PDBQT receptor file of N, H, CA, C and O in Angstrom, charges set to zero:
ATOM      1  N   MET A   1     121.349  64.676 111.225  1.00  0.00    +0.000 N 
ATOM      2  CA  MET A   1     120.654  65.531 110.168  1.00  0.00    +0.000 C 
ATOM      3  C   MET A   1     120.019  67.094 111.228  1.00  0.00    +0.000 C 
ATOM      4  O   MET A   1     119.810  68.197 110.721  1.00  0.00    +0.000 OA
ATOM      5  N   LEU A   2     119.854  66.813 112.499  1.00  0.00    +0.000 N 
ATOM      6  H   LEU A   2     120.024  65.918 112.910  1.00  0.00    +0.000 HD
ATOM      7  CA  LEU A   2     119.441  68.252 113.290  1.00  0.00    +0.000 C 
ATOM      8  C   LEU A   2     120.827  69.303 113.123  1.00  0.00    +0.000 C 
ATOM      9  O   LEU A   2     120.856  70.520 112.938  1.00  0.00    +0.000 OA
ATOM     10  N   LEU A   3     121.799  68.441 113.249  1.00  0.00    +0.000 N 
ATOM     11  H   LEU A   3     121.776  67.453 113.400  1.00  0.00    +0.000 HD
ATOM     12  CA  LEU A   3     123.535  69.741 112.997  1.00  0.00    +0.000 C 
ATOM     13  C   LEU A   3     123.499  70.237 111.367  1.00  0.00    +0.000 C 
ATOM     14  O   LEU A   3     124.374  70.909 110.822  1.00  0.00    +0.000 OA
ATOM     15  N   ASN A   4     122.545  69.846 110.886  1.00  0.00    +0.000 N 
ATOM     16  H   ASN A   4     121.834  69.300 111.328  1.00  0.00    +0.000 HD
ATOM     17  CA  ASN A   4     122.752  70.074 109.391  1.00  0.00    +0.000 C 
ATOM     18  C   ASN A   4     121.945  71.448 109.454  1.00  0.00    +0.000 C 
ATOM     19  O   ASN A   4     122.323  72.541 109.032  1.00  0.00    +0.000 OA
ATOM     20  N   ASP A   5     120.594  71.089 110.161  1.00  0.00    +0.000 N 
ATOM     21  H   ASP A   5     120.287  70.201 110.504  1.00  0.00    +0.000 HD
ATOM     22  CA  ASP A   5     119.566  72.193 109.706  1.00  0.00    +0.000 C 
ATOM     23  C   ASP A   5     120.192  73.166 110.766  1.00  0.00    +0.000 C 
ATOM     24  O   ASP A   5     120.122  74.296 110.283  1.00  0.00    +0.000 OA
ATOM     25  N   VAL A   6     120.788  73.206 112.033  1.00  0.00    +0.000 N 
ATOM     26  H   VAL A   6     120.846  72.288 112.426  1.00  0.00    +0.000 HD
ATOM     27  CA  VAL A   6     121.066  74.514 112.561  1.00  0.00    +0.000 C 
ATOM     28  C   VAL A   6     122.093  75.361 111.976  1.00  0.00    +0.000 C 
ATOM     29  O   VAL A   6     122.240  76.556 112.232  1.00  0.00    +0.000 OA
ATOM     30  N   GLN A   7     122.992  74.473 110.950  1.00  0.00    +0.000 N 
ATOM     31  H   GLN A   7     122.873  73.502 110.742  1.00  0.00    +0.000 HD
ATOM     32  CA  GLN A   7     124.126  75.259 109.926  1.00  0.00    +0.000 C 
ATOM     33  C   GLN A   7     123.257  75.706 108.851  1.00  0.00    +0.000 C 
ATOM     34  O   GLN A   7     123.597  76.738 108.272  1.00  0.00    +0.000 OA
ATOM     35  N   ILE A   8     122.407  75.232 108.553  1.00  0.00    +0.000 N 
ATOM     36  H   ILE A   8     122.131  74.394 109.023  1.00  0.00    +0.000 HD
ATOM     37  CA  ILE A   8     121.283  75.981 107.380  1.00  0.00    +0.000 C 
ATOM     38  C   ILE A   8     120.892  77.329 107.932  1.00  0.00    +0.000 C 
ATOM     39  O   ILE A   8     121.144  78.425 107.431  1.00  0.00    +0.000 OA
ATOM     40  N   LYS A   9     120.234  77.071 109.048  1.00  0.00    +0.000 N 
ATOM     41  H   LYS A   9     120.029  76.181 109.455  1.00  0.00    +0.000 HD
ATOM     42  CA  LYS A   9     119.542  78.076 109.643  1.00  0.00    +0.000 C 
ATOM     43  C   LYS A   9     120.489  79.232 110.030  1.00  0.00    +0.000 C 
ATOM     44  O   LYS A   9     120.454  80.311 109.439  1.00  0.00    +0.000 OA
ATOM     45  N   SER A  10     121.271  78.988 110.966  1.00  0.00    +0.000 N 
ATOM     46  H   SER A  10     121.300  78.112 111.447  1.00  0.00    +0.000 HD
ATOM     47  CA  SER A  10     122.318  80.050 110.999  1.00  0.00    +0.000 C 
ATOM     48  C   SER A  10     123.213  80.895 109.781  1.00  0.00    +0.000 C 
ATOM     49  O   SER A  10     123.528  82.081 109.879  1.00  0.00    +0.000 OA
ATOM     50  N   GLY A  11     123.507  80.099 108.743  1.00  0.00    +0.000 N 
ATOM     51  H   GLY A  11     123.251  79.136 108.664  1.00  0.00    +0.000 HD
ATOM     52  CA  GLY A  11     123.782  80.416 107.888  1.00  0.00    +0.000 C 
ATOM     53  C   GLY A  11     123.165  81.476 107.141  1.00  0.00    +0.000 C 
ATOM     54  O   GLY A  11     123.746  82.530 106.881  1.00  0.00    +0.000 OA
ATOM     55  N   VAL A  12     121.708  81.135 106.710  1.00  0.00    +0.000 N 
ATOM     56  H   VAL A  12     121.236  80.279 106.920  1.00  0.00    +0.000 HD
ATOM     57  CA  VAL A  12     120.628  82.055 105.975  1.00  0.00    +0.000 C 
ATOM     58  C   VAL A  12     120.543  83.212 107.037  1.00  0.00    +0.000 C 
ATOM     59  O   VAL A  12     120.527  84.339 106.542  1.00  0.00    +0.000 OA
ATOM     60  N   VAL A  13     120.482  83.129 108.503  1.00  0.00    +0.000 N 
ATOM     61  H   VAL A  13     120.495  82.213 108.904  1.00  0.00    +0.000 HD
ATOM     62  CA  VAL A  13     120.151  84.397 109.383  1.00  0.00    +0.000 C 
ATOM     63  C   VAL A  13     121.263  85.353 109.619  1.00  0.00    +0.000 C 
ATOM     64  O   VAL A  13     121.154  86.575 109.722  1.00  0.00    +0.000 OA
ATOM     65  N   GLY A  14     122.606  84.473 109.708  1.00  0.00    +0.000 N 
ATOM     66  H   GLY A  14     122.695  83.481 109.624  1.00  0.00    +0.000 HD
ATOM     67  CA  GLY A  14     124.241  85.251 109.399  1.00  0.00    +0.000 C 
ATOM     68  C   GLY A  14     124.113  86.184 108.127  1.00  0.00    +0.000 C 
ATOM     69  O   GLY A  14     124.604  87.310 108.201  1.00  0.00    +0.000 OA
ATOM     70  N   GLY A  15     123.524  85.807 107.043  1.00  0.00    +0.000 N 
ATOM     71  H   GLY A  15     123.126  84.892 106.982  1.00  0.00    +0.000 HD
ATOM     72  CA  GLY A  15     123.686  85.882 105.903  1.00  0.00    +0.000 C 
ATOM     73  C   GLY A  15     122.933  87.383 105.478  1.00  0.00    +0.000 C 
ATOM     74  O   GLY A  15     123.359  88.355 104.854  1.00  0.00    +0.000 OA
ATOM     75  N   THR A  16     121.699  87.104 106.081  1.00  0.00    +0.000 N 
ATOM     76  H   THR A  16     121.354  86.314 106.588  1.00  0.00    +0.000 HD
ATOM     77  CA  THR A  16     120.514  88.181 106.237  1.00  0.00    +0.000 C 
ATOM     78  C   THR A  16     120.997  89.356 107.076  1.00  0.00    +0.000 C 
ATOM     79  O   THR A  16     120.858  90.550 106.811  1.00  0.00    +0.000 OA
ATOM     80  N   LEU A  17     121.462  88.925 107.910  1.00  0.00    +0.000 N 
ATOM     81  H   LEU A  17     121.575  87.955 108.126  1.00  0.00    +0.000 HD
ATOM     82  CA  LEU A  17     121.964  90.009 108.911  1.00  0.00    +0.000 C 
ATOM     83  C   LEU A  17     122.785  91.155 108.289  1.00  0.00    +0.000 C 
ATOM     84  O   LEU A  17     122.691  92.377 108.173  1.00  0.00    +0.000 OA
ATOM     85  N   LEU A  18     123.742  90.044 107.903  1.00  0.00    +0.000 N 
ATOM     86  H   LEU A  18     123.819  89.051 107.997  1.00  0.00    +0.000 HD
ATOM     87  CA  LEU A  18     125.082  90.861 106.982  1.00  0.00    +0.000 C 
ATOM     88  C   LEU A  18     124.913  91.346 105.763  1.00  0.00    +0.000 C 
ATOM     89  O   LEU A  18     125.816  91.953 105.188  1.00  0.00    +0.000 OA
ATOM     90  N   SER A  19     123.733  91.132 105.230  1.00  0.00    +0.000 N 
ATOM     91  H   SER A  19     122.999  90.638 105.696  1.00  0.00    +0.000 HD
ATOM     92  CA  SER A  19     123.752  91.842 103.807  1.00  0.00    +0.000 C 
ATOM     93  C   SER A  19     122.850  92.914 104.471  1.00  0.00    +0.000 C 
ATOM     94  O   SER A  19     123.288  93.974 104.025  1.00  0.00    +0.000 OA
ATOM     95  N   THR A  20     121.640  93.238 105.449  1.00  0.00    +0.000 N 
ATOM     96  H   THR A  20     121.285  92.377 105.811  1.00  0.00    +0.000 HD
ATOM     97  CA  THR A  20     120.968  94.064 105.874  1.00  0.00    +0.000 C 
ATOM     98  C   THR A  20     122.137  95.538 106.543  1.00  0.00    +0.000 C 
ATOM     99  O   THR A  20     122.163  96.751 106.335  1.00  0.00    +0.000 OA
ATOM    100  N   VAL A  21     122.897  94.655 107.327  1.00  0.00    +0.000 N 
ATOM    101  H   VAL A  21     122.875  93.670 107.496  1.00  0.00    +0.000 HD
ATOM    102  CA  VAL A  21     123.857  95.874 108.013  1.00  0.00    +0.000 C 
ATOM    103  C   VAL A  21     124.384  96.577 106.792  1.00  0.00    +0.000 C 
ATOM    104  O   VAL A  21     124.145  97.784 106.828  1.00  0.00    +0.000 OA
ATOM    105  N   PHE A  22     125.007  96.187 105.762  1.00  0.00    +0.000 N 
ATOM    106  H   PHE A  22     125.202  95.207 105.733  1.00  0.00    +0.000 HD
ATOM    107  CA  PHE A  22     125.530  96.899 104.649  1.00  0.00    +0.000 C 
ATOM    108  C   PHE A  22     124.430  97.743 103.990  1.00  0.00    +0.000 C 
ATOM    109  O   PHE A  22     124.892  98.771 103.494  1.00  0.00    +0.000 OA
ATOM    110  N   THR A  23     123.624  97.655 103.903  1.00  0.00    +0.000 N 
ATOM    111  H   THR A  23     123.248  96.820 104.306  1.00  0.00    +0.000 HD
ATOM    112  CA  THR A  23     122.606  97.921 103.018  1.00  0.00    +0.000 C 
ATOM    113  C   THR A  23     121.756  99.202 103.636  1.00  0.00    +0.000 C 
ATOM    114  O   THR A  23     121.068  99.876 102.869  1.00  0.00    +0.000 OA
ATOM    115  N   ILE A  24     121.821  99.497 104.964  1.00  0.00    +0.000 N 
ATOM    116  H   ILE A  24     122.379  98.950 105.587  1.00  0.00    +0.000 HD
ATOM    117  CA  ILE A  24     121.229 100.409 105.994  1.00  0.00    +0.000 C 
ATOM    118  C   ILE A  24     122.139 101.650 105.974  1.00  0.00    +0.000 C 
ATOM    119  O   ILE A  24     123.318 101.424 106.248  1.00  0.00    +0.000 OA
ATOM    120  N   SER A  25     121.953 102.347 105.823  1.00  0.00    +0.000 N 
ATOM    121  H   SER A  25     120.996 102.530 105.600  1.00  0.00    +0.000 HD
ATOM    122  CA  SER A  25     123.018 103.876 106.167  1.00  0.00    +0.000 C 
ATOM    123  C   SER A  25     122.535 104.521 107.338  1.00  0.00    +0.000 C 
ATOM    124  O   SER A  25     121.425 104.409 107.858  1.00  0.00    +0.000 OA
ATOM    125  N   LEU A  26     123.845 105.449 107.810  1.00  0.00    +0.000 N 
ATOM    126  H   LEU A  26     124.747 105.540 107.387  1.00  0.00    +0.000 HD
ATOM    127  CA  LEU A  26     123.591 106.279 108.809  1.00  0.00    +0.000 C 
ATOM    128  C   LEU A  26     122.358 107.283 108.744  1.00  0.00    +0.000 C 
ATOM    129  O   LEU A  26     121.884 107.720 109.793  1.00  0.00    +0.000 OA
ATOM    130  N   ASP A  27     121.967 107.557 107.806  1.00  0.00    +0.000 N 
ATOM    131  H   ASP A  27     122.352 107.202 106.954  1.00  0.00    +0.000 HD
ATOM    132  CA  ASP A  27     121.020 108.502 107.100  1.00  0.00    +0.000 C 
ATOM    133  C   ASP A  27     119.795 107.935 108.017  1.00  0.00    +0.000 C 
ATOM    134  O   ASP A  27     119.294 108.399 109.041  1.00  0.00    +0.000 OA
ATOM    135  N   ASP A  28     119.495 106.738 107.254  1.00  0.00    +0.000 N 
ATOM    136  H   ASP A  28     119.902 106.361 106.422  1.00  0.00    +0.000 HD
ATOM    137  CA  ASP A  28     118.301 105.593 107.450  1.00  0.00    +0.000 C 
ATOM    138  C   ASP A  28     118.123 105.751 109.112  1.00  0.00    +0.000 C 
ATOM    139  O   ASP A  28     117.145 106.248 109.670  1.00  0.00    +0.000 OA
ATOM    140  N   VAL A  29     119.356 105.183 109.780  1.00  0.00    +0.000 N 
ATOM    141  H   VAL A  29     120.151 104.779 109.327  1.00  0.00    +0.000 HD
ATOM    142  CA  VAL A  29     119.054 104.936 111.581  1.00  0.00    +0.000 C 
ATOM    143  C   VAL A  29     118.936 106.078 112.086  1.00  0.00    +0.000 C 
ATOM    144  O   VAL A  29     118.375 106.241 113.170  1.00  0.00    +0.000 OA
ATOM    145  N   LEU A  30     119.509 107.172 111.299  1.00  0.00    +0.000 N 
ATOM    146  H   LEU A  30     119.965 107.040 110.419  1.00  0.00    +0.000 HD
ATOM    147  CA  LEU A  30     119.160 108.680 112.122  1.00  0.00    +0.000 C 
ATOM    148  C   LEU A  30     117.749 108.877 112.228  1.00  0.00    +0.000 C 
ATOM    149  O   LEU A  30     117.102 108.967 113.272  1.00  0.00    +0.000 OA
ATOM    150  N   PHE A  31     117.292 108.941 110.939  1.00  0.00    +0.000 N 
ATOM    151  H   PHE A  31     117.817 108.868 110.091  1.00  0.00    +0.000 HD
ATOM    152  CA  PHE A  31     115.963 109.059 110.456  1.00  0.00    +0.000 C 
ATOM    153  C   PHE A  31     114.795 108.083 111.117  1.00  0.00    +0.000 C 
ATOM    154  O   PHE A  31     113.685 108.580 111.307  1.00  0.00    +0.000 OA
ATOM    155  N   THR A  32     114.987 106.985 111.395  1.00  0.00    +0.000 N 
ATOM    156  H   THR A  32     115.889 106.581 111.241  1.00  0.00    +0.000 HD
ATOM    157  CA  THR A  32     114.174 106.000 112.316  1.00  0.00    +0.000 C 
ATOM    158  C   THR A  32     113.957 106.494 113.661  1.00  0.00    +0.000 C 
ATOM    159  O   THR A  32     112.881 106.530 114.258  1.00  0.00    +0.000 OA
ATOM    160  N   ILE A  33     115.567 107.028 114.245  1.00  0.00    +0.000 N 
ATOM    161  H   ILE A  33     116.441 106.999 113.760  1.00  0.00    +0.000 HD
ATOM    162  CA  ILE A  33     115.715 107.395 115.688  1.00  0.00    +0.000 C 
ATOM    163  C   ILE A  33     114.917 108.616 116.091  1.00  0.00    +0.000 C 
ATOM    164  O   ILE A  33     114.337 108.696 117.174  1.00  0.00    +0.000 OA
ATOM    165  N   ILE A  34     114.916 109.711 115.024  1.00  0.00    +0.000 N 
ATOM    166  H   ILE A  34     115.388 109.646 114.145  1.00  0.00    +0.000 HD
ATOM    167  CA  ILE A  34     113.921 111.115 115.116  1.00  0.00    +0.000 C 
ATOM    168  C   ILE A  34     112.748 110.551 114.994  1.00  0.00    +0.000 C 
ATOM    169  O   ILE A  34     112.044 110.568 116.004  1.00  0.00    +0.000 OA
ATOM    170  N   MET A  35     112.210 109.911 113.778  1.00  0.00    +0.000 N 
ATOM    171  H   MET A  35     112.781 109.896 112.957  1.00  0.00    +0.000 HD
ATOM    172  CA  MET A  35     110.661 109.963 113.849  1.00  0.00    +0.000 C 
ATOM    173  C   MET A  35     109.971 109.070 115.141  1.00  0.00    +0.000 C 
ATOM    174  O   MET A  35     108.886 109.150 115.717  1.00  0.00    +0.000 OA
ATOM    175  N   ALA A  36     111.145 108.193 115.294  1.00  0.00    +0.000 N 
ATOM    176  H   ALA A  36     112.026 108.128 114.826  1.00  0.00    +0.000 HD
ATOM    177  CA  ALA A  36     110.458 107.280 116.837  1.00  0.00    +0.000 C 
ATOM    178  C   ALA A  36     110.414 108.281 117.913  1.00  0.00    +0.000 C 
ATOM    179  O   ALA A  36     109.364 108.358 118.551  1.00  0.00    +0.000 OA
ATOM    180  N   VAL A  37     111.503 109.147 118.248  1.00  0.00    +0.000 N 
ATOM    181  H   VAL A  37     112.356 109.084 117.730  1.00  0.00    +0.000 HD
ATOM    182  CA  VAL A  37     111.242 110.332 119.430  1.00  0.00    +0.000 C 
ATOM    183  C   VAL A  37     109.927 110.838 119.133  1.00  0.00    +0.000 C 
ATOM    184  O   VAL A  37     109.072 110.595 119.985  1.00  0.00    +0.000 OA
ATOM    185  N   ILE A  38     109.514 111.599 117.940  1.00  0.00    +0.000 N 
ATOM    186  H   ILE A  38     110.208 111.796 117.247  1.00  0.00    +0.000 HD
ATOM    187  CA  ILE A  38     108.947 112.320 117.336  1.00  0.00    +0.000 C 
ATOM    188  C   ILE A  38     107.388 111.608 117.821  1.00  0.00    +0.000 C 
ATOM    189  O   ILE A  38     106.615 112.261 118.522  1.00  0.00    +0.000 OA
ATOM    190  N   GLY A  39     107.136 110.553 117.469  1.00  0.00    +0.000 N 
ATOM    191  H   GLY A  39     107.764 110.022 116.900  1.00  0.00    +0.000 HD
ATOM    192  CA  GLY A  39     106.116 109.558 117.591  1.00  0.00    +0.000 C 
ATOM    193  C   GLY A  39     105.903 109.425 119.109  1.00  0.00    +0.000 C 
ATOM    194  O   GLY A  39     104.782 109.358 119.612  1.00  0.00    +0.000 OA
ATOM    195  N   ALA A  40     106.929 109.394 119.731  1.00  0.00    +0.000 N 
ATOM    196  H   ALA A  40     107.841 109.449 119.322  1.00  0.00    +0.000 HD
ATOM    197  CA  ALA A  40     106.428 109.031 121.415  1.00  0.00    +0.000 C 
ATOM    198  C   ALA A  40     106.257 110.325 122.430  1.00  0.00    +0.000 C 
ATOM    199  O   ALA A  40     105.733 110.407 123.541  1.00  0.00    +0.000 OA
ATOM    200  N   VAL A  41     106.873 111.238 121.645  1.00  0.00    +0.000 N 
ATOM    201  H   VAL A  41     107.299 111.171 120.743  1.00  0.00    +0.000 HD
ATOM    202  CA  VAL A  41     106.151 112.850 122.194  1.00  0.00    +0.000 C 
ATOM    203  C   VAL A  41     104.912 113.242 122.075  1.00  0.00    +0.000 C 
ATOM    204  O   VAL A  41     104.182 113.725 122.941  1.00  0.00    +0.000 OA
ATOM    205  N   VAL A  42     104.605 112.931 120.530  1.00  0.00    +0.000 N 
ATOM    206  H   VAL A  42     105.197 112.539 119.826  1.00  0.00    +0.000 HD
ATOM    207  CA  VAL A  42     103.289 113.292 120.268  1.00  0.00    +0.000 C 
ATOM    208  C   VAL A  42     102.741 112.345 120.842  1.00  0.00    +0.000 C 
ATOM    209  O   VAL A  42     101.726 112.923 121.232  1.00  0.00    +0.000 OA
ATOM    210  N   SER A  43     102.628 111.161 121.245  1.00  0.00    +0.000 N 
ATOM    211  H   SER A  43     103.452 110.692 120.928  1.00  0.00    +0.000 HD
ATOM    212  CA  SER A  43     101.631 110.182 121.477  1.00  0.00    +0.000 C 
ATOM    213  C   SER A  43     101.314 110.540 123.091  1.00  0.00    +0.000 C 
ATOM    214  O   SER A  43     100.219 110.356 123.622  1.00  0.00    +0.000 OA
ATOM    215  N   PHE A  44     102.646 111.157 123.840  1.00  0.00    +0.000 N 
ATOM    216  H   PHE A  44     103.536 111.307 123.409  1.00  0.00    +0.000 HD
ATOM    217  CA  PHE A  44     102.509 111.227 125.439  1.00  0.00    +0.000 C 
ATOM    218  C   PHE A  44     101.465 112.364 125.632  1.00  0.00    +0.000 C 
ATOM    219  O   PHE A  44     100.356 112.287 126.160  1.00  0.00    +0.000 OA
ATOM    220  N   PHE A  45     102.287 113.783 124.899  1.00  0.00    +0.000 N 
ATOM    221  H   PHE A  45     103.189 113.845 124.470  1.00  0.00    +0.000 HD
ATOM    222  CA  PHE A  45     101.178 114.797 125.022  1.00  0.00    +0.000 C 
ATOM    223  C   PHE A  45      99.768 114.318 124.370  1.00  0.00    +0.000 C 
ATOM    224  O   PHE A  45      98.906 114.853 125.067  1.00  0.00    +0.000 OA
ATOM    225  N   VAL A  46      99.075 113.475 123.244  1.00  0.00    +0.000 N 
ATOM    226  H   VAL A  46      99.775 113.040 122.677  1.00  0.00    +0.000 HD
ATOM    227  CA  VAL A  46      98.200 113.189 123.197  1.00  0.00    +0.000 C 
ATOM    228  C   VAL A  46      97.370 112.605 124.283  1.00  0.00    +0.000 C 
ATOM    229  O   VAL A  46      96.219 112.978 124.509  1.00  0.00    +0.000 OA
ATOM    230  N   SER A  47      97.953 111.729 124.912  1.00  0.00    +0.000 N 
ATOM    231  H   SER A  47      98.888 111.426 124.729  1.00  0.00    +0.000 HD
ATOM    232  CA  SER A  47      97.676 110.996 126.038  1.00  0.00    +0.000 C 
ATOM    233  C   SER A  47      97.101 112.280 127.252  1.00  0.00    +0.000 C 
ATOM    234  O   SER A  47      95.993 112.448 127.762  1.00  0.00    +0.000 OA
ATOM    235  N   ALA A  48      98.393 113.026 127.407  1.00  0.00    +0.000 N 
ATOM    236  H   ALA A  48      99.293 112.890 126.993  1.00  0.00    +0.000 HD
ATOM    237  CA  ALA A  48      97.840 113.927 128.577  1.00  0.00    +0.000 C 
ATOM    238  C   ALA A  48      96.800 114.678 128.153  1.00  0.00    +0.000 C 
ATOM    239  O   ALA A  48      95.882 114.872 128.949  1.00  0.00    +0.000 OA
ATOM    240  N   PHE A  49      96.733 115.278 126.752  1.00  0.00    +0.000 N 
ATOM    241  H   PHE A  49      97.479 115.120 126.105  1.00  0.00    +0.000 HD
ATOM    242  CA  PHE A  49      95.094 116.137 127.021  1.00  0.00    +0.000 C 
ATOM    243  C   PHE A  49      94.206 114.982 126.964  1.00  0.00    +0.000 C 
ATOM    244  O   PHE A  49      93.397 115.125 127.881  1.00  0.00    +0.000 OA
ATOM    245  N   LEU A  50      93.951 113.820 126.273  1.00  0.00    +0.000 N 
ATOM    246  H   LEU A  50      94.608 113.703 125.528  1.00  0.00    +0.000 HD
ATOM    247  CA  LEU A  50      92.494 113.292 126.591  1.00  0.00    +0.000 C 
ATOM    248  C   LEU A  50      92.404 112.608 128.056  1.00  0.00    +0.000 C 
ATOM    249  O   LEU A  50      91.433 112.028 128.543  1.00  0.00    +0.000 OA
ATOM    250  N   LYS A  51      93.659 112.830 128.618  1.00  0.00    +0.000 N 
ATOM    251  H   LYS A  51      94.447 113.301 128.223  1.00  0.00    +0.000 HD
ATOM    252  CA  LYS A  51      93.454 112.582 130.201  1.00  0.00    +0.000 C 
ATOM    253  C   LYS A  51      92.608 113.599 130.536  1.00  0.00    +0.000 C 
ATOM    254  O   LYS A  51      91.397 113.505 130.734  1.00  0.00    +0.000 OA
ATOM    255  N   ARG A  52      93.165 114.394 130.581  1.00  0.00    +0.000 N 
ATOM    256  H   ARG A  52      94.149 114.470 130.420  1.00  0.00    +0.000 HD
ATOM    257  CA  ARG A  52      92.911 116.099 131.080  1.00  0.00    +0.000 C 
ATOM    258  C   ARG A  52      91.436 116.262 130.907  1.00  0.00    +0.000 C 
ATOM    259  O   ARG A  52      90.671 116.561 131.824  1.00  0.00    +0.000 OA
ATOM    260  N   LEU A  53      91.113 116.060 129.748  1.00  0.00    +0.000 N 
ATOM    261  H   LEU A  53      91.734 115.817 129.003  1.00  0.00    +0.000 HD
ATOM    262  CA  LEU A  53      89.943 116.519 128.754  1.00  0.00    +0.000 C 
ATOM    263  C   LEU A  53      88.730 115.480 129.604  1.00  0.00    +0.000 C 
ATOM    264  O   LEU A  53      87.581 115.803 129.905  1.00  0.00    +0.000 OA
ATOM    265  N   SER A  54      89.610 113.813 129.920  1.00  0.00    +0.000 N 
ATOM    266  H   SER A  54      90.544 113.551 129.675  1.00  0.00    +0.000 HD
ATOM    267  CA  SER A  54      88.311 113.155 130.131  1.00  0.00    +0.000 C 
ATOM    268  C   SER A  54      88.047 113.383 131.839  1.00  0.00    +0.000 C 
ATOM    269  O   SER A  54      86.939 113.192 132.339  1.00  0.00    +0.000 OA
ATOM    270  N   SER A  55      89.317 113.845 132.679  1.00  0.00    +0.000 N 
ATOM    271  H   SER A  55      90.218 113.999 132.273  1.00  0.00    +0.000 HD
ATOM    272  CA  SER A  55      89.047 114.064 133.856  1.00  0.00    +0.000 C 
ATOM    273  C   SER A  55      87.782 115.555 134.154  1.00  0.00    +0.000 C 
ATOM    274  O   SER A  55      86.915 115.582 135.028  1.00  0.00    +0.000 OA
ATOM    275  N   LYS A  56      88.056 116.563 133.194  1.00  0.00    +0.000 N 
ATOM    276  H   LYS A  56      88.760 116.541 132.485  1.00  0.00    +0.000 HD
ATOM    277  CA  LYS A  56      87.465 117.618 133.020  1.00  0.00    +0.000 C 
ATOM    278  C   LYS A  56      85.906 117.162 132.878  1.00  0.00    +0.000 C 
ATOM    279  O   LYS A  56      85.077 117.644 133.649  1.00  0.00    +0.000 OA
ATOM    280  N   ASN A  57      85.580 116.360 132.022  1.00  0.00    +0.000 N 
ATOM    281  H   ASN A  57      86.254 115.968 131.395  1.00  0.00    +0.000 HD
ATOM    282  CA  ASN A  57      83.927 115.989 131.742  1.00  0.00    +0.000 C 
ATOM    283  C   ASN A  57      83.521 115.041 133.242  1.00  0.00    +0.000 C 
ATOM    284  O   ASN A  57      82.449 115.259 133.807  1.00  0.00    +0.000 OA
ATOM    285  N   ARG A  58      84.421 114.083 133.734  1.00  0.00    +0.000 N 
ATOM    286  H   ARG A  58      85.291 113.906 133.274  1.00  0.00    +0.000 HD
ATOM    287  CA  ARG A  58      83.792 113.765 134.810  1.00  0.00    +0.000 C 
ATOM    288  C   ARG A  58      83.704 114.695 135.912  1.00  0.00    +0.000 C 
ATOM    289  O   ARG A  58      82.747 114.468 136.652  1.00  0.00    +0.000 OA
ATOM    290  N   LYS A  59      84.310 115.516 136.179  1.00  0.00    +0.000 N 
ATOM    291  H   LYS A  59      85.087 115.701 135.577  1.00  0.00    +0.000 HD
ATOM    292  CA  LYS A  59      84.119 116.903 137.190  1.00  0.00    +0.000 C 
ATOM    293  C   LYS A  59      82.800 117.498 136.878  1.00  0.00    +0.000 C 
ATOM    294  O   LYS A  59      82.123 117.836 137.849  1.00  0.00    +0.000 OA
ATOM    295  N   LYS A  60      82.209 117.727 135.423  1.00  0.00    +0.000 N 
ATOM    296  H   LYS A  60      82.759 117.452 134.635  1.00  0.00    +0.000 HD
ATOM    297  CA  LYS A  60      81.226 118.277 135.249  1.00  0.00    +0.000 C 
ATOM    298  C   LYS A  60      79.856 117.561 135.443  1.00  0.00    +0.000 C 
ATOM    299  O   LYS A  60      78.845 118.220 135.688  1.00  0.00    +0.000 OA
ATOM    300  N   LYS A  61      79.833 116.040 135.316  1.00  0.00    +0.000 N 
ATOM    301  H   LYS A  61      80.654 115.505 135.117  1.00  0.00    +0.000 HD
ATOM    302  CA  LYS A  61      78.880 115.278 135.624  1.00  0.00    +0.000 C 
ATOM    303  C   LYS A  61      78.551 114.880 137.235  1.00  0.00    +0.000 C 
ATOM    304  O   LYS A  61      77.513 114.286 137.527  1.00  0.00    +0.000 OA
ATOM    305  N   THR A  62      79.401 115.214 138.091  1.00  0.00    +0.000 N 
ATOM    306  H   THR A  62      80.244 115.697 137.854  1.00  0.00    +0.000 HD
ATOM    307  CA  THR A  62      79.479 114.959 139.489  1.00  0.00    +0.000 C 
ATOM    308  C   THR A  62      78.780 116.108 140.449  1.00  0.00    +0.000 C 
ATOM    309  O   THR A  62      78.792 115.982 141.673  1.00  0.00    +0.000 OA
TER     310      THR A  62
């Protein structure tokens, strides 16, 4: 019974992965990579700006 469950699960996972691979185009992958890079850059600069703003406020208070 356990072997049958493993075969069914692997068949479902394999079929899902294969059907997903063929429906995702290269344009979608590139778009996702570009958006991730833009998000990371914006996040970095916002964090740096807030850190600088926070350190200026601390210096003014002391």
